[in-house]
C-alpha positions in Angstrom: -18.3 -12.4 13.9 -19.7 -8.9 13.2 -22.0 -9.0 16.2 -19.1 -9.7 18.5 -17.2 -6.5 17.5 -17.7 -3.9 20.2 -17.0 -0.3 19.4 -16.3 1.8 22.5 -14.7 5.2 23.3 -11.0 5.3 23.6 -9.6 5.5 27.1 -6.1 6.6 28.2 -5.2 3.0 29.2 -5.7 2.0 25.5 -2.5 3.8 24.3 -0.2 0.8 24.3 -2.7 -1.3 22.5 -3.2 1.3 19.8 0.6 1.6 19.3 0.8 -2.1 18.9 -2.1 -2.2 16.4 -0.6 0.7 14.4 2.9 -0.8 14.2 1.8 -4.3 13.4 -0.8 -3.1 10.8 1.9 -1.1 8.9 4.6 -3.8 9.2 2.4 -6.8 8.4 -0.4 -5.4 6.2 0.9 -2.3 4.4 4.2 -4.0 3.6 2.5 -5.5 0.5 2.2 -1.9 -0.9 5.3 -0.2 0.4 9.1 -1.0 0.4 10.9 -2.2 3.6 12.6 1.1 3.8 9.3 3.0 3.6 7.7 0.7 6.2 10.7 1.2 8.6 10.3 5.0 8.2 6.6 5.0 8.7 6.2 2.3 11.5 7.6 4.3 14.4 6.2 6.0 17.5 9.0 8.1 18.8 7.1 9.6 21.8 4.4 7.4 23.3 3.2 10.2 25.6 2.5 12.5 22.6 0.8 9.6 20.9 -1.5 9.2 23.9 -2.2 12.9 24.1 -3.2 12.9 20.5 -5.6 10.0 20.9 -7.3 11.6 23.9 -7.5 15.1 22.4 -10.3 14.1 20.0 -13.1 11.6 19.6 -11.5 8.2 19.2 -12.8 4.7 19.3 -11.5 1.2 20.0 -12.8 -1.9 18.4 -12.8 -5.0 20.7 -13.4 -8.6 20.1 -13.8 -10.7 23.2 -12.4 -7.8 25.3 -9.2 -7.5 23.2 -8.5 -4.2 21.3 -8.3 -5.1 17.6 -8.6 -1.7 15.9 -8.9 2.0 16.5 -10.0 5.2 14.7 -10.5 8.9 15.5 -12.0 12.1 14.1 -10.5 15.6 14.2 -12.8 18.6 14.7 -12.3 19.6 11.0 -13.6 16.2 9.8 -10.4 14.3 9.3 -10.4 10.6 9.9 -6.8 10.8 11.0 -6.2 7.2 12.0 -7.8 3.9 11.3 -5.8 0.7 11.8 -6.9 -2.9 12.4 -4.6 -5.6 13.9 -3.3 -8.0 11.2 -4.9 -11.0 12.9 -8.3 -9.4 12.7 -8.3 -8.2 9.1 -11.4 -9.0 6.9 -13.8 -9.4 9.8 -15.6 -6.1 9.4 -13.6 -4.2 12.1 -12.7 -1.3 9.9 -16.3 -1.1 8.6 -17.7 -0.9 12.1 -15.1 1.7 13.1 -15.9 3.8 10.0 -19.6 3.6 10.8 -19.0 5.0 14.3 -16.8 7.8 12.9 -19.5 8.7 10.3 -22.1 8.6 13.0 -20.1 11.1 15.1 -19.5 13.3 12.0 -23.2 13.5 11.2 -24.1 14.1 14.9 -21.6 17.0 14.8 -23.4 18.2 11.7 -20.3 17.8 9.5 -21.1 17.8 5.8 -18.5 15.1 5.2 -15.2 13.7 6.3 -11.8 13.2 4.7 -8.8 11.1 5.1 -5.2 10.5 3.9 -5.5 6.9 2.8 -2.5 4.7 2.2 -2.2 2.6 -0.9 -3.4 -0.3 1.2 -6.4 1.5 2.6 -7.6 3.2 -0.6 -9.7 0.3 -1.9 -11.5 0.1 1.4 -12.4 3.8 1.4 -13.5 3.7 -2.2 -15.8 0.8 -1.4 -17.3 2.9 1.4 -18.1 5.8 -0.9 -15.0 8.0 -0.6 -13.7 9.8 -3.6 -10.0 10.4 -4.4 -9.2 14.2 -4.5 -5.5 13.8 -5.2 -2.5 11.6 -4.8 0.2 13.1 -2.6 3.7 12.4 -1.5 4.6 12.6 2.2 8.1 12.3 3.6 8.8 10.2 6.7 12.4 10.0 8.0 13.9 10.5 4.5 11.5 8.2 2.7 8.8 9.3 0.3 5.5 7.6 0.7 2.4 8.0 -1.5 -1.1 8.3 -0.2 -4.4 9.7 -1.3 -6.5 12.6 0.0 -10.1 11.2 -0.1 -13.4 12.6 1.0 -17.0 11.6 1.5 -19.9 14.0 1.7 -23.3 13.3 3.5 -26.8 14.2 2.5 -28.2 16.9 4.7 -31.0 15.6 7.1 -34.2 17.4 6.8 
């Protein structure tokens, strides 16, 4: 299955697919780690136009299997892997690993010394397995609900 995962640049036409992936991943995957109230507060996209602007404003990638978007990720100029979500039906197939490899490739090409992320309780084990270190646990508030996540970072060896 790994060879059939295509990673390509995000296009404006991908906005609806990324919203669907985001919402379903939170509702169906993160629900094992967060309460229904927390999920309802987190799993919302109030302004699809702003969502689309955010995706196109930075390097972002889509993971496809058989032409279907199944995951996405992005990287801000300061080295934040801001979003990485995989469709619930495609979990465990290596999609997140392939997306992370593309994000890391971009970070290294941009001569970043490392990247960081705000990993959910659900995503923390994945990032730890990929070499990220927890800096701190933090509380974020979404629509009156408190959610915990982790600021995590990974540094790269300088190329000579």
